[in-house]
DOTORPA-517921 format. One line per 2 residues: number of its first residue (from 1); their letters; for each residue x, y, z of N, C-alpha, C, O. Coordinates in Angstrom, 1 decimal. Layout:
<vexmis>
NUM> a> X:Y:Z:X:Y:Z:X:Y:Z:X:Y:Z  ...
</vexmis>
This chain:
<vexmis>
1> ms> 34.9:-40.3:-6.8:33.6:-40.4:-6.5:32.7:-39.7:-7.6:31.6:-40.1:-7.8  33.3:-38.7:-8.2:32.5:-37.9:-9.1:32.3:-38.7:-10.4:31.3:-38.5:-11.1
3> rf> 33.2:-39.6:-10.7:32.9:-40.4:-11.9:31.7:-41.4:-11.7:30.9:-41.6:-12.6  31.6:-41.9:-10.5:30.5:-42.6:-10.1:29.3:-41.8:-10.3:28.3:-42.3:-10.9
5> rd> 29.2:-40.7:-9.7:28.0:-39.7:-9.7:27.6:-39.5:-11.2:26.5:-39.5:-11.5  28.7:-39.1:-12.0:28.4:-38.9:-13.4:27.7:-40.1:-14.2:26.9:-39.9:-15.0
7> ll> 28.2:-41.3:-13.8:27.6:-42.5:-14.3:26.1:-42.7:-13.9:25.3:-43.0:-14.7  25.9:-42.5:-12.7:24.5:-42.5:-12.2:23.6:-41.5:-12.8:22.4:-41.8:-13.0
9> ek> 24.1:-40.3:-13.3:23.3:-39.3:-13.8:22.9:-39.8:-15.2:21.8:-39.4:-15.7  23.6:-40.7:-15.9:23.4:-41.1:-17.2:22.4:-42.3:-17.3:22.0:-42.6:-18.4
11> lp> 22.0:-42.8:-16.1:21.2:-44.1:-16.2:19.7:-43.6:-16.7:19.3:-42.4:-16.6  19.1:-44.5:-17.3:17.8:-44.2:-17.9:16.8:-43.8:-16.8:16.8:-44.3:-15.7
13> gr> 15.9:-42.9:-17.0:14.9:-42.5:-16.1:15.5:-41.5:-15.1:14.8:-41.3:-14.1  16.7:-40.8:-15.4:17.2:-39.8:-14.5:17.3:-38.5:-15.4:17.8:-38.5:-16.5
15> ap> 16.7:-37.4:-14.9:16.8:-36.1:-15.5:18.2:-35.6:-15.5:18.9:-36.0:-14.6  18.6:-34.9:-16.4:19.9:-34.2:-16.4:20.1:-33.4:-15.0:19.2:-32.9:-14.5
17> kn> 21.4:-33.2:-14.6:21.5:-32.6:-13.4:21.0:-31.2:-13.4:20.4:-30.8:-12.3  21.0:-30.4:-14.4:20.5:-29.1:-14.4:19.1:-28.9:-14.8:18.6:-27.8:-14.8
19> ak> 18.3:-30.0:-15.0:16.9:-30.0:-15.3:16.1:-29.9:-14.0:16.2:-30.7:-13.0  15.2:-28.9:-14.0:14.3:-28.7:-12.8:12.9:-28.5:-13.4:12.7:-27.9:-14.4
21> rs> 11.9:-29.1:-12.6:10.6:-28.9:-13.1:10.2:-27.4:-13.2:10.6:-26.6:-12.3  9.5:-27.2:-14.1:9.1:-25.6:-14.4:8.1:-25.4:-13.2:7.4:-26.3:-12.8
23> pk> 8.0:-24.1:-12.8:7.1:-23.7:-11.8:5.6:-23.7:-12.5:4.6:-23.8:-11.8  5.6:-23.7:-13.9:4.3:-23.8:-14.6:3.7:-25.2:-14.7:2.6:-25.3:-15.1
25> wr> 4.5:-26.2:-14.3:4.1:-27.6:-14.5:2.8:-28.0:-13.8:1.9:-28.6:-14.4  2.6:-27.7:-12.5:1.4:-28.0:-11.9:0.1:-27.4:-12.5:-0.9:-28.0:-12.6
27> kt> 0.2:-26.1:-12.9:-0.9:-25.5:-13.6:-1.2:-26.1:-15.0:-2.3:-26.3:-15.4  -0.1:-26.4:-15.7:-0.3:-27.1:-17.1:-0.9:-28.5:-16.8:-1.8:-28.8:-17.6
29> rd> -0.4:-29.3:-15.8:-0.9:-30.6:-15.7:-2.4:-30.5:-15.3:-3.2:-31.1:-15.9  -2.7:-29.7:-14.4:-4.2:-29.6:-14.0:-5.1:-29.2:-15.3:-6.1:-29.8:-15.5
31> af> -4.7:-28.2:-16.0:-5.4:-27.8:-17.1:-5.6:-28.9:-18.1:-6.7:-29.2:-18.7  -4.5:-29.6:-18.3:-4.5:-30.7:-19.3:-5.5:-31.8:-18.8:-6.2:-32.4:-19.7
33> lk> -5.5:-32.1:-17.6:-6.4:-33.3:-17.1:-7.8:-32.9:-16.9:-8.6:-33.8:-16.8  -8.2:-31.6:-16.9:-9.5:-31.2:-16.6:-10.4:-31.8:-17.7:-10.2:-31.6:-18.9
35> gk> -11.4:-32.7:-17.2:-12.4:-33.3:-18.0:-11.9:-34.5:-18.8:-12.6:-35.1:-19.5  -10.6:-34.9:-18.6:-10.1:-36.0:-19.3:-10.4:-37.4:-18.6:-10.7:-37.4:-17.4
37> rc> -10.3:-38.5:-19.4:-10.4:-39.8:-18.8:-9.2:-40.6:-19.2:-8.5:-40.3:-20.2  -8.9:-41.6:-18.5:-7.7:-42.4:-18.8:-7.7:-43.0:-20.2:-8.8:-43.5:-20.6
39> av> -6.6:-42.9:-20.9:-6.5:-43.3:-22.2:-6.6:-44.9:-22.3:-6.8:-45.4:-23.4  -6.4:-45.6:-21.2:-6.3:-47.0:-21.3:-7.7:-47.6:-20.7:-8.3:-48.4:-21.3
41> cg> -8.1:-47.2:-19.6:-9.3:-47.8:-19.0:-10.6:-46.9:-19.0:-11.7:-47.3:-18.8  -10.4:-45.6:-19.3:-11.6:-44.7:-19.4:-11.9:-44.1:-18.0:-12.8:-43.3:-17.9
43> gk> -11.2:-44.5:-17.0:-11.5:-44.0:-15.6:-11.2:-42.5:-15.6:-10.6:-41.9:-16.4  -11.8:-42.0:-14.3:-11.6:-40.6:-14.1:-10.9:-40.3:-12.7:-10.6:-39.2:-12.3
45> ms> -10.7:-41.4:-12.0:-10.0:-41.2:-10.7:-8.5:-41.4:-10.7:-7.9:-42.1:-11.5  -7.8:-40.7:-9.8:-6.3:-40.7:-9.7:-5.5:-40.5:-10.9:-4.5:-41.2:-11.1
47> mt> -6.0:-39.5:-11.6:-5.5:-39.1:-13.1:-4.0:-38.5:-13.0:-3.7:-37.7:-12.0  -3.3:-38.9:-13.9:-1.9:-38.2:-14.1:-1.7:-37.8:-15.5:-2.2:-38.4:-16.4
49> ah> -0.8:-36.8:-15.6:-0.5:-36.4:-17.0:0.9:-37.1:-17.3:1.9:-36.8:-16.7  0.8:-38.2:-18.1:2.0:-38.9:-18.5:2.7:-38.3:-19.6:2.1:-37.9:-20.6
51> hk> 4.1:-38.1:-19.5:4.9:-37.6:-20.7:5.3:-38.6:-21.6:6.0:-39.6:-21.2  4.7:-38.5:-22.9:5.1:-39.5:-23.8:6.6:-39.7:-24.1:7.1:-40.8:-24.2
53> ip> 7.2:-38.5:-24.1:8.8:-38.6:-24.2:9.0:-37.8:-22.8:8.7:-36.7:-22.5  9.7:-38.7:-21.9:9.9:-38.4:-20.5:10.8:-37.2:-20.2:11.7:-36.9:-20.9
55> fs> 10.4:-36.5:-19.2:11.2:-35.3:-18.6:12.7:-35.7:-18.6:13.5:-34.8:-18.9  13.0:-36.9:-18.2:14.4:-37.2:-18.1:15.2:-37.2:-19.6:16.4:-37.1:-19.6
57> ia> 14.5:-37.4:-20.6:14.9:-37.4:-21.9:14.9:-36.1:-22.6:15.9:-35.7:-23.3  13.8:-35.3:-22.4:13.6:-34.1:-23.0:12.9:-33.2:-22.1:11.7:-32.9:-22.3
59> pe> 13.5:-32.6:-21.2:13.1:-31.6:-20.2:12.3:-30.4:-20.9:11.3:-29.9:-20.3  12.7:-30.1:-22.1:12.1:-28.9:-22.8:10.7:-29.3:-23.3:9.9:-28.4:-23.6
61> le> 10.2:-30.5:-23.3:8.9:-30.8:-23.6:8.0:-31.0:-22.5:6.9:-31.5:-22.7  8.4:-30.6:-21.3:7.6:-30.8:-20.1:6.2:-30.1:-20.2:5.2:-30.7:-19.7
63> li> 6.0:-29.0:-20.7:4.8:-28.3:-20.7:4.1:-28.3:-22.1:3.1:-27.5:-22.3  4.5:-29.1:-23.0:3.9:-29.2:-24.3:2.7:-30.2:-24.3:2.9:-31.4:-24.0
65> ed> 1.6:-29.7:-24.5:0.4:-30.7:-24.2:0.3:-31.8:-25.2:-0.3:-32.8:-25.0  1.1:-31.7:-26.4:1.0:-32.8:-27.3:1.9:-34.0:-26.8:1.9:-35.1:-27.3
67> nl> 2.7:-33.6:-25.8:3.7:-34.6:-25.2:3.0:-35.3:-24.0:3.7:-36.2:-23.4  1.7:-35.0:-23.7:1.1:-35.5:-22.5:-0.1:-36.5:-22.9:-0.7:-36.4:-23.9
69> lp> -0.2:-37.5:-22.0:-1.3:-38.5:-22.2:-2.0:-38.8:-20.8:-1.3:-39.1:-19.8  -3.3:-38.6:-20.8:-3.9:-38.8:-19.5:-4.0:-40.3:-19.2:-4.5:-41.1:-19.9
71> lc> -3.5:-40.7:-18.0:-3.4:-42.2:-17.6:-3.8:-42.0:-16.1:-3.5:-41.0:-15.5  -4.4:-43.1:-15.7:-4.8:-43.2:-14.2:-4.0:-44.1:-13.3:-3.3:-44.9:-13.9
73> ea> -4.0:-44.0:-12.1:-3.3:-44.9:-11.1:-4.4:-45.6:-10.2:-4.0:-46.1:-9.2  -5.5:-45.6:-10.6:-6.7:-46.0:-9.8:-6.8:-47.6:-9.6:-7.5:-48.1:-8.7
75> er> -6.2:-48.2:-10.5:-6.3:-49.7:-10.5:-7.7:-50.2:-10.7:-8.1:-51.2:-10.1  -8.4:-49.5:-11.5:-9.8:-49.8:-11.7:-10.2:-51.1:-12.2:-11.2:-51.7:-11.8
77> yg> -9.3:-51.8:-13.0:-9.5:-53.1:-13.5:-8.4:-54.0:-12.9:-8.1:-55.0:-13.5  -7.8:-53.5:-11.8:-6.8:-54.3:-11.2:-5.4:-54.0:-11.8:-4.4:-54.7:-11.5
79> id> -5.3:-52.9:-12.6:-4.0:-52.5:-13.1:-3.8:-51.0:-12.9:-4.8:-50.3:-12.9  -2.6:-50.6:-12.7:-2.3:-49.2:-12.6:-1.8:-48.8:-14.1:-0.7:-49.2:-14.6
81> ch> -2.7:-48.1:-14.7:-2.5:-47.8:-16.1:-1.2:-47.1:-16.4:-0.5:-47.4:-17.3  -1.0:-46.0:-15.4:0.2:-45.2:-15.6:1.5:-46.1:-15.5:2.4:-46.0:-16.4
83> ll> 1.6:-47.0:-14.4:2.7:-47.7:-14.2:2.9:-48.8:-15.4:4.0:-49.0:-16.0  1.7:-49.5:-15.6:1.8:-50.7:-16.6:2.0:-50.2:-18.0:2.9:-50.7:-18.7
85> vg> 1.2:-49.2:-18.6:1.2:-48.9:-20.0:2.2:-47.7:-20.1:3.0:-47.8:-21.0  2.2:-46.7:-19.2:3.2:-45.6:-19.4:4.5:-45.9:-19.2:5.3:-45.3:-19.8
87> hl> 4.8:-46.9:-18.2:6.2:-47.2:-17.8:6.6:-48.6:-17.9:7.6:-49.0:-17.3  5.8:-49.4:-18.5:6.1:-50.9:-18.7:6.3:-51.6:-17.4:7.1:-52.5:-17.3
89> gn> 5.6:-51.2:-16.4:5.8:-51.9:-15.1:6.9:-51.4:-14.1:7.1:-51.8:-13.0  7.7:-50.4:-14.7:8.8:-49.9:-13.9:8.9:-48.4:-14.2:9.1:-48.0:-15.3
91> fr> 8.8:-47.6:-13.2:8.9:-46.1:-13.4:10.2:-45.6:-13.9:10.3:-44.5:-14.3  11.2:-46.4:-14.0:12.5:-46.1:-14.7:12.5:-46.2:-16.1:13.4:-45.7:-16.8
93> ry> 11.5:-47.0:-16.6:11.4:-47.3:-18.1:10.6:-46.3:-18.9:9.7:-45.7:-18.5  11.0:-46.2:-20.2:10.4:-45.3:-21.1:9.6:-46.2:-22.1:10.2:-47.2:-22.7
95> np> 8.4:-45.9:-22.4:7.7:-46.7:-23.4:7.5:-45.8:-24.6:6.6:-44.9:-24.6  8.2:-46.0:-25.7:8.1:-45.2:-26.9:6.8:-45.5:-27.6:6.4:-44.7:-28.5
97> tv> 6.1:-46.5:-27.4:4.8:-46.9:-28.1:3.8:-46.7:-27.1:2.8:-47.5:-27.2  3.8:-45.8:-26.2:2.7:-45.7:-25.2:1.3:-45.3:-25.7:0.2:-45.7:-25.3
99> va> 1.3:-44.4:-26.7:0.0:-44.1:-27.5:-0.6:-45.3:-28.0:-1.7:-45.7:-27.7  0.2:-46.0:-28.9:-0.4:-47.2:-29.5:-0.8:-48.3:-28.4:-1.8:-49.0:-28.6
101> da> 0.0:-48.5:-27.4:-0.2:-49.5:-26.3:-1.5:-49.0:-25.7:-2.4:-49.8:-25.4  -1.7:-47.7:-25.4:-2.9:-47.3:-24.7:-4.2:-47.6:-25.6:-5.2:-48.1:-25.1
103> iw> -4.2:-47.3:-26.8:-5.2:-47.6:-27.7:-5.6:-49.0:-27.7:-6.7:-49.4:-27.7  -4.5:-49.9:-27.8:-4.7:-51.4:-27.9:-5.4:-51.9:-26.6:-6.4:-52.6:-26.7
105> wh> -4.9:-51.4:-25.5:-5.5:-51.8:-24.2:-6.9:-51.3:-24.1:-7.8:-52.1:-23.8  -7.1:-50.0:-24.5:-8.5:-49.4:-24.4:-9.5:-50.2:-25.1:-10.5:-50.5:-24.5
107> er> -9.2:-50.6:-26.3:-10.1:-51.4:-27.2:-10.3:-52.8:-26.6:-11.4:-53.3:-26.8  -9.5:-53.3:-25.9:-9.8:-54.6:-25.2:-10.5:-54.4:-23.9:-11.4:-55.2:-23.6
109> ii> -10.2:-53.4:-23.2:-10.9:-53.3:-21.8:-12.3:-52.8:-22.1:-13.2:-53.3:-21.6  -12.5:-51.7:-22.9:-13.7:-51.0:-23.1:-14.6:-51.9:-24.1:-15.8:-52.0:-23.9
111> gs> -13.9:-52.4:-25.1:-14.6:-53.3:-26.0:-15.2:-54.6:-25.4:-16.2:-55.2:-25.9  -14.6:-55.0:-24.2:-15.1:-56.2:-23.5:-16.3:-56.0:-22.6:-16.8:-56.9:-22.0
113> r> -16.8:-54.8:-22.6:-18.0:-54.5:-21.8:-19.3:-55.0:-22.3:-20.4:-54.8:-21.7
</vexmis>
């Protein structure tokens, strides 16, 4: 059974066994999001600090502001920006081009007004 558990730990989207969220995460997230708008739709509701390089891949980058991108889950234009752009529609996925994708979508959504 331990082999099976070890294989599960290696699946994408899973933090290493010994990786635990920092007690400073909540404070870091709240400070980062203060006054920010969604990088995709420009909204301000239901904001989240998305990790550009996920915690599951690099837990040591959890509190680094340059690794964060403000995204919302408000479905302002019928999409959950965090799920769609940040995770490509599946929270187990990693989007290595999240910043470029956010800019592309932002130009189309905001530019269409």
